[in-house]
DOSE-244631 format. One record per residue (C-alpha): residue in one letter; chain; y, x, z. Coordinates in Angstrom, 3 decimals, always signed. Last residue first. Layout:
N
+----+----+----------+----------+----------+
| aa | ch |        v |        u |        w |
+----+----+----------+----------+----------+
|  a |  A |        Y |        X |        Z |
...
+----+----+----------+----------+----------+
! end
This chain:
277
+----+----+----------+----------+----------+
| aa | ch |        v |        u |        w |
+----+----+----------+----------+----------+
|  l |  A |  +42.553 |  -18.867 |   -0.072 |
|  r |  A |  +45.107 |  -20.483 |   -2.406 |
|  n |  A |  +46.209 |  -17.484 |   -4.169 |
|  l |  A |  +42.497 |  -16.280 |   -4.920 |
|  v |  A |  +41.876 |  -19.993 |   -6.373 |
|  e |  A |  +44.698 |  -19.359 |   -8.696 |
|  k |  A |  +43.924 |  -15.863 |   -9.787 |
|  i |  A |  +40.189 |  -17.128 |   -9.998 |
|  i |  A |  +41.265 |  -20.140 |  -12.297 |
|  c |  A |  +43.837 |  -18.203 |  -14.537 |
|  t |  A |  +41.459 |  -15.318 |  -15.040 |
|  m |  A |  +38.693 |  -17.832 |  -16.318 |
|  i |  A |  +41.120 |  -19.429 |  -18.613 |
|  p |  A |  +42.595 |  -16.266 |  -20.125 |
|  e |  A |  +38.944 |  -15.049 |  -20.404 |
|  a |  A |  +37.403 |  -17.825 |  -22.594 |
|  k |  A |  +37.986 |  -15.798 |  -25.830 |
|  q |  A |  +36.100 |  -12.781 |  -24.456 |
|  a |  A |  +33.329 |  -14.897 |  -23.225 |
|  a |  A |  +32.826 |  -16.292 |  -27.064 |
|  q |  A |  +32.967 |  -12.660 |  -28.215 |
|  q |  A |  +30.189 |  -11.782 |  -25.866 |
|  v |  A |  +27.942 |  -14.422 |  -26.754 |
|  e |  A |  +28.518 |  -13.508 |  -30.271 |
|  e |  A |  +27.665 |   -9.955 |  -29.856 |
|  h |  A |  +24.514 |  -10.599 |  -27.804 |
|  s |  A |  +23.217 |  -12.762 |  -30.848 |
|  v |  A |  +22.872 |  -16.499 |  -31.482 |
|  d |  A |  +21.092 |  -18.733 |  -33.970 |
|  v |  A |  +21.908 |  -22.069 |  -33.525 |
|  f |  A |  +19.169 |  -25.475 |  -33.437 |
|  i |  A |  +21.167 |  -28.636 |  -32.054 |
|  g |  A |  +19.046 |  -31.435 |  -32.399 |
|  e |  A |  +18.544 |  -32.064 |  -28.679 |
|  g |  A |  +19.570 |  -29.034 |  -27.077 |
|  g |  A |  +21.345 |  -25.466 |  -27.621 |
|  l |  A |  +24.817 |  -24.182 |  -27.222 |
|  d |  A |  +26.241 |  -20.656 |  -27.397 |
|  t |  A |  +29.107 |  -18.916 |  -25.454 |
|  i |  A |  +29.676 |  -21.443 |  -22.504 |
|  v |  A |  +31.853 |  -19.426 |  -20.041 |
|  s |  A |  +30.076 |  -20.055 |  -16.793 |
|  l |  A |  +32.218 |  -20.054 |  -13.319 |
|  g |  A |  +30.905 |  -19.588 |   -9.710 |
|  f |  A |  +32.710 |  -19.781 |   -6.373 |
|  v |  A |  +30.458 |  -18.308 |   -3.334 |
|  e |  A |  +31.240 |  -18.295 |   +0.629 |
|  m |  A |  +29.176 |  -15.809 |   +2.476 |
|  g |  A |  +26.887 |  -16.235 |   +5.188 |
|  g |  A |  +24.303 |  -13.489 |   +4.332 |
|  h |  A |  +21.717 |  -15.657 |   +2.997 |
|  r |  A |  +24.442 |  -17.357 |   +0.828 |
|  a |  A |  +25.360 |  -13.956 |   -0.926 |
|  v |  A |  +21.555 |  -13.414 |   -1.418 |
|  i |  A |  +21.132 |  -16.660 |   -2.880 |
|  v |  A |  +24.331 |  -16.411 |   -5.000 |
|  e |  A |  +22.994 |  -13.033 |   -6.191 |
|  p |  A |  +19.836 |  -14.136 |   -7.389 |
|  v |  A |  +21.193 |  -17.115 |   -8.923 |
|  t |  A |  +23.984 |  -15.101 |  -10.987 |
|  s |  A |  +21.873 |  -13.876 |  -13.769 |
|  m |  A |  +19.849 |  -14.691 |  -16.986 |
|  g |  A |  +21.522 |  -17.892 |  -18.406 |
|  v |  A |  +21.262 |  -21.653 |  -18.681 |
|  a |  A |  +23.805 |  -24.444 |  -18.876 |
|  d |  A |  +23.657 |  -28.239 |  -18.021 |
|  g |  A |  +20.745 |  -28.198 |  -16.060 |
|  g |  A |  +18.754 |  -31.391 |  -14.609 |
|  i |  A |  +15.481 |  -31.166 |  -15.390 |
|  r |  A |  +15.700 |  -32.809 |  -18.655 |
|  w |  A |  +18.470 |  -30.289 |  -19.930 |
|  f |  A |  +16.161 |  -27.313 |  -18.988 |
|  y |  A |  +13.197 |  -28.994 |  -20.924 |
|  r |  A |  +15.310 |  -29.326 |  -23.862 |
|  y |  A |  +16.427 |  -26.061 |  -24.054 |
|  e |  A |  +12.899 |  -24.632 |  -23.710 |
|  s |  A |  +12.074 |  -26.713 |  -26.624 |
|  p |  A |  +14.866 |  -25.146 |  -28.740 |
|  t |  A |  +13.740 |  -21.759 |  -27.730 |
|  e |  A |  +15.892 |  -19.966 |  -25.100 |
|  f |  A |  +17.327 |  -16.335 |  -25.926 |
|  t |  A |  +14.984 |  -13.856 |  -24.843 |
|  p |  A |  +15.749 |  -11.448 |  -21.831 |
|  g |  A |  +15.090 |  -13.468 |  -19.988 |
|  q |  A |  +14.286 |  -14.213 |  -16.247 |
|  t |  A |  +15.681 |  -17.757 |  -15.809 |
|  g |  A |  +18.672 |  -19.002 |  -14.032 |
|  v |  A |  +19.671 |  -22.879 |  -14.691 |
|  y |  A |  +23.314 |  -23.484 |  -13.951 |
|  v |  A |  +24.218 |  -27.086 |  -12.972 |
|  g |  A |  +27.344 |  -28.718 |  -14.038 |
|  e |  A |  +31.191 |  -29.069 |  -14.589 |
|  m |  A |  +33.631 |  -28.642 |  -17.269 |
|  l |  A |  +37.130 |  -27.605 |  -17.319 |
|  r |  A |  +39.649 |  -28.247 |  -20.078 |
|  i |  A |  +42.879 |  -26.888 |  -18.480 |
|  n |  A |  +46.097 |  -28.908 |  -18.145 |
|  n |  A |  +47.639 |  -26.464 |  -15.848 |
|  e |  A |  +47.759 |  -28.776 |  -12.819 |
|  k |  A |  +44.706 |  -30.554 |  -13.560 |
|  a |  A |  +42.757 |  -27.332 |  -13.988 |
|  i |  A |  +44.201 |  -26.140 |  -10.770 |
|  q |  A |  +43.083 |  -29.338 |   -8.811 |
|  r |  A |  +39.515 |  -28.875 |  -10.032 |
|  a |  A |  +39.598 |  -24.976 |   -9.066 |
|  m |  A |  +40.778 |  -26.382 |   -5.466 |
|  d |  A |  +37.728 |  -28.617 |   -5.185 |
|  l |  A |  +35.111 |  -26.368 |   -6.530 |
|  l |  A |  +36.650 |  -23.851 |   -3.697 |
|  r |  A |  +36.009 |  -26.161 |   -0.988 |
|  h |  A |  +32.713 |  -27.433 |   -2.142 |
|  s |  A |  +31.465 |  -24.195 |   -1.863 |
|  y |  A |  +28.636 |  -23.092 |   -4.262 |
|  a |  A |  +25.148 |  -22.691 |   -2.515 |
|  e |  A |  +25.926 |  -26.019 |   -0.671 |
|  n |  A |  +22.543 |  -27.285 |   +0.321 |
|  m |  A |  +21.175 |  -24.154 |   -0.265 |
|  a |  A |  +19.750 |  -23.593 |   +3.679 |
|  p |  A |  +18.707 |  -20.021 |   +4.584 |
|  f |  A |  +14.820 |  -19.775 |   +5.892 |
|  r |  A |  +14.325 |  -16.054 |   +7.204 |
|  p |  A |  +17.891 |  -15.871 |   +8.470 |
|  g |  A |  +20.443 |  -13.457 |   +7.286 |
|  l |  A |  +21.166 |   -9.770 |   +6.816 |
|  e |  A |  +20.530 |   -8.556 |  +10.710 |
|  n |  A |  +17.764 |  -10.867 |  +10.997 |
|  y |  A |  +15.934 |   -8.526 |   +8.154 |
|  n |  A |  +13.312 |  -10.592 |   +6.339 |
|  k |  A |  +10.322 |   -8.747 |   +5.081 |
|  g |  A |   +9.320 |   -9.908 |   +1.643 |
|  r |  A |  +10.570 |  -12.293 |   -0.738 |
|  l |  A |  +14.257 |  -12.647 |   -0.181 |
|  p |  A |  +15.436 |  -12.209 |   -3.895 |
|  h |  A |  +13.032 |  -14.162 |   -5.183 |
|  d |  A |  +10.473 |  -13.741 |   -8.219 |
|  p |  A |   +9.491 |  -15.539 |  -11.400 |
|  f |  A |  +13.181 |  -16.903 |  -12.061 |
|  l |  A |  +13.483 |  -20.529 |  -12.566 |
|  n |  A |  +16.022 |  -21.473 |   -9.927 |
|  i |  A |  +18.340 |  -24.476 |  -10.421 |
|  h |  A |  +21.950 |  -24.004 |   -9.709 |
|  d |  A |  +24.606 |  -26.184 |   -8.161 |
|  t |  A |  +28.274 |  -26.735 |   -8.738 |
|  i |  A |  +28.959 |  -24.365 |  -11.163 |
|  l |  A |  +32.557 |  -24.779 |  -12.921 |
|  m |  A |  +32.212 |  -24.455 |  -16.638 |
|  v |  A |  +34.325 |  -22.880 |  -18.589 |
|  d |  A |  +34.439 |  -24.100 |  -22.617 |
|  g |  A |  +34.228 |  -21.344 |  -25.275 |
|  v |  A |  +31.400 |  -23.112 |  -27.309 |
|  k |  A |  +31.561 |  -26.898 |  -26.807 |
|  f |  A |  +30.238 |  -28.688 |  -24.081 |
|  e |  A |  +29.546 |  -32.649 |  -24.045 |
|  p |  A |  +25.993 |  -32.489 |  -25.477 |
|  n |  A |  +25.296 |  -30.644 |  -22.002 |
|  m |  A |  +22.697 |  -27.956 |  -23.119 |
|  g |  A |  +24.972 |  -24.907 |  -22.826 |
|  g |  A |  +24.035 |  -21.300 |  -23.146 |
|  a |  A |  +25.816 |  -19.150 |  -20.532 |
|  a |  A |  +27.689 |  -15.996 |  -19.962 |
|  n |  A |  +28.535 |  -15.365 |  -16.573 |
|  s |  A |  +30.837 |  -14.988 |  -13.446 |
|  v |  A |  +30.364 |  -15.158 |   -9.717 |
|  f |  A |  +32.956 |  -15.161 |   -7.030 |
|  l |  A |  +32.275 |  -13.986 |   -3.633 |
|  t |  A |  +34.076 |  -15.066 |   -0.477 |
|  e |  A |  +33.500 |  -13.225 |   +3.011 |
|  v |  A |  +33.498 |   -9.340 |   +1.947 |
|  g |  A |  +33.344 |   -7.189 |   +5.103 |
|  i |  A |  +32.016 |   -3.847 |   +4.039 |
|  a |  A |  +28.317 |   -4.633 |   +4.865 |
|  k |  A |  +28.587 |   -8.062 |   +2.916 |
|  m |  A |  +29.483 |   -6.363 |   -0.144 |
|  v |  A |  +26.505 |   -3.772 |   +0.129 |
|  r |  A |  +24.272 |   -6.479 |   +0.484 |
|  v |  A |  +25.882 |   -7.828 |   -2.816 |
|  p |  A |  +25.581 |   -4.840 |   -4.438 |
|  f |  A |  +21.768 |   -4.786 |   -3.907 |
|  t |  A |  +21.096 |   -8.181 |   -5.501 |
|  a |  A |  +19.209 |   -6.238 |   -8.494 |
|  e |  A |  +17.451 |   -3.642 |   -6.407 |
|  k |  A |  +16.104 |   -6.619 |   -4.085 |
|  m |  A |  +15.264 |   -8.838 |   -7.312 |
|  s |  A |  +13.438 |   -5.339 |   -8.642 |
|  y |  A |  +14.958 |   -3.882 |  -11.513 |
|  g |  A |  +13.553 |   -3.893 |  -14.767 |
|  e |  A |  +16.505 |   -4.709 |  -17.045 |
|  y |  A |  +15.185 |   -8.316 |  -17.013 |
|  y |  A |  +15.945 |   -8.781 |  -13.481 |
|  h |  A |  +19.723 |   -8.083 |  -14.269 |
|  f |  A |  +22.171 |   -5.771 |  -12.766 |
|  r |  A |  +26.060 |   -6.329 |  -12.814 |
|  g |  A |  +28.805 |   -5.039 |  -15.062 |
|  q |  A |  +32.630 |   -4.739 |  -13.746 |
|  m |  A |  +32.032 |   -5.166 |   -9.987 |
|  a |  A |  +35.138 |   -5.826 |   -8.556 |
|  m |  A |  +36.702 |   -5.616 |   -5.212 |
|  v |  A |  +39.813 |   -7.507 |   -4.008 |
|  y |  A |  +43.216 |   -7.432 |   -2.613 |
|  k |  A |  +44.912 |  -10.807 |   -3.449 |
|  d |  A |  +48.356 |  -11.410 |   -4.371 |
|  g |  A |  +47.715 |  -11.344 |   -7.975 |
|  l |  A |  +44.341 |   -9.475 |   -8.571 |
|  n |  A |  +45.063 |   -6.509 |   -6.381 |
|  g |  A |  +42.878 |   -3.294 |   -6.635 |
|  f |  A |  +39.361 |   -1.914 |   -5.836 |
|  i |  A |  +36.907 |   -1.369 |   -8.670 |
|  l |  A |  +33.181 |   -0.831 |   -8.816 |
|  q |  A |  +32.069 |   +0.495 |  -12.260 |
|  g |  A |  +29.206 |   -0.128 |  -14.978 |
|  k |  A |  +30.905 |   -1.128 |  -18.230 |
|  h |  A |  +28.795 |   -4.020 |  -18.679 |
|  g |  A |  +29.261 |   -5.177 |  -22.496 |
|  e |  A |  +26.206 |   -3.365 |  -23.615 |
|  v |  A |  +23.670 |   -3.871 |  -20.624 |
|  t |  A |  +22.223 |   -0.737 |  -18.897 |
|  s |  A |  +23.846 |   -1.202 |  -15.780 |
|  i |  A |  +22.709 |   +1.575 |  -13.561 |
|  p |  A |  +21.407 |   +0.783 |   -9.980 |
|  f |  A |  +23.213 |   +1.774 |   -6.733 |
|  n |  A |  +21.293 |   +3.895 |   -4.370 |
|  p |  A |  +24.457 |   +6.094 |   -3.558 |
|  i |  A |  +27.496 |   +5.277 |   -5.697 |
|  e |  A |  +28.402 |   +7.956 |   -8.171 |
|  s |  A |  +26.586 |   +6.477 |  -11.329 |
|  y |  A |  +27.834 |   +3.305 |  -10.435 |
|  p |  A |  +31.238 |   +4.570 |  -11.590 |
|  l |  A |  +33.965 |   +4.176 |   -8.708 |
|  a |  A |  +37.461 |   +3.065 |   -9.668 |
|  l |  A |  +40.131 |   +2.800 |   -7.245 |
|  k |  A |  +43.585 |   +1.476 |   -6.891 |
|  i |  A |  +43.343 |   -0.799 |   -9.920 |
|  d |  A |  +46.084 |   -3.532 |  -10.613 |
|  i |  A |  +43.491 |   -6.361 |  -11.574 |
|  k |  A |  +44.442 |   -7.828 |  -15.097 |
|  n |  A |  +42.246 |   -5.491 |  -16.891 |
|  a |  A |  +39.305 |   -6.066 |  -14.862 |
|  l |  A |  +39.030 |   -9.434 |  -16.823 |
|  d |  A |  +38.021 |   -7.123 |  -19.364 |
|  g |  A |  +34.418 |   -7.381 |  -17.897 |
|  l |  A |  +33.987 |  -10.706 |  -19.007 |
|  g |  A |  +31.965 |  -10.075 |  -22.187 |
|  s |  A |  +28.497 |  -10.456 |  -20.096 |
|  g |  A |  +29.318 |  -10.743 |  -16.424 |
|  l |  A |  +31.886 |   -9.757 |  -13.838 |
|  i |  A |  +31.043 |  -10.117 |  -10.403 |
|  i |  A |  +34.182 |  -10.686 |   -7.785 |
|  a |  A |  +34.428 |   -9.741 |   -4.153 |
|  v |  A |  +36.939 |  -10.947 |   -1.855 |
|  k |  A |  +37.582 |   -9.692 |   +1.956 |
|  p |  A |  +38.773 |   -6.194 |   +0.426 |
|  m |  A |  +38.564 |   -3.357 |   +2.839 |
|  e |  A |  +41.555 |   -1.904 |   +4.348 |
|  g |  A |  +41.941 |   +1.861 |   +4.955 |
|  g |  A |  +40.079 |   +4.442 |   +3.038 |
|  v |  A |  +38.427 |   +3.597 |   -0.451 |
|  k |  A |  +35.826 |   +6.746 |   -0.645 |
|  q |  A |  +35.190 |   +6.670 |   +2.968 |
|  k |  A |  +34.315 |   +3.028 |   +2.774 |
|  i |  A |  +32.378 |   +3.527 |   -0.135 |
|  f |  A |  +29.971 |   +5.854 |   +1.159 |
|  t |  A |  +29.535 |   +3.991 |   +4.789 |
|  a |  A |  +28.681 |   +1.126 |   +2.936 |
|  t |  A |  +26.076 |   +3.231 |   +0.607 |
|  e |  A |  +24.443 |   +4.602 |   +3.658 |
|  q |  A |  +24.463 |   +1.148 |   +5.447 |
|  i |  A |  +22.825 |   -0.647 |   +2.481 |
|  k |  A |  +20.277 |   +1.996 |   +2.208 |
|  e |  A |  +19.321 |   +2.029 |   +6.201 |
|  l |  A |  +18.748 |   -1.804 |   +6.051 |
|  w |  A |  +16.928 |   -1.746 |   +3.140 |
|  n |  A |  +14.184 |   +0.510 |   +4.800 |
|  i |  A |  +11.909 |   +0.745 |   +1.836 |
|  e |  A |   +8.130 |   -0.431 |   +2.836 |
|  q |  A |   +5.466 |   +2.402 |   +1.887 |
|  l |  A |   +3.669 |   +1.207 |   -0.846 |
|  m |  A |   +0.201 |   +0.079 |   +0.052 |
+----+----+----------+----------+----------+
! end
């Protein structure tokens, strides 16, 4: 049997390294920027950027469109940290490795996590380029980030997921969209392993079980964040469509392009929610 990794030691080692590099105040808010959304970091007044390759115990992002650095700075009036590129189960990382940065965020004092992603839409009301508030999720990953030994220092053995995405923050975003005349959709995000895009039958299946959009990330990170008691807010950019009667070829490049076009809306919502925290 393989020796159990002491995750508490790894988390603390990484958190200590980051605290020493940053110095002084640590952010209370973190943002995970998904596929094609890394340029949102350009809106941040960056004080420090740490390449993942220099951070102890951090995986390395291997996906095109994920720059691979941890940045610290101001977005609007709020001091934040942001992951410019995330880690996915389909890259070959274990669930604990893929969600390790969220554990480190909690260890350095982050209380609120913003997650974003590119997703395929099944809801017939969606259009390519829409931004969707994630109101809930369906976990279809073949593994679970909390499987195995539970560390009570990190969270309870059986965490509740009845409010995975903060109702308070969702209400803020709805009000912001109304005030700015933004077309803002809402729905349930289905998390799958990937890395293949969905078949027409899979799109139909996800829609019939209650999903509005599907992607290959986010769900494990949200589970770990909620396990640690963090408040979570999530947005999906609808970058392609599938479902009943819709058969569209899609490429990773097209996903990135659609996500980049939606960035102004994403930036507006995230900045305004931040300002109201």
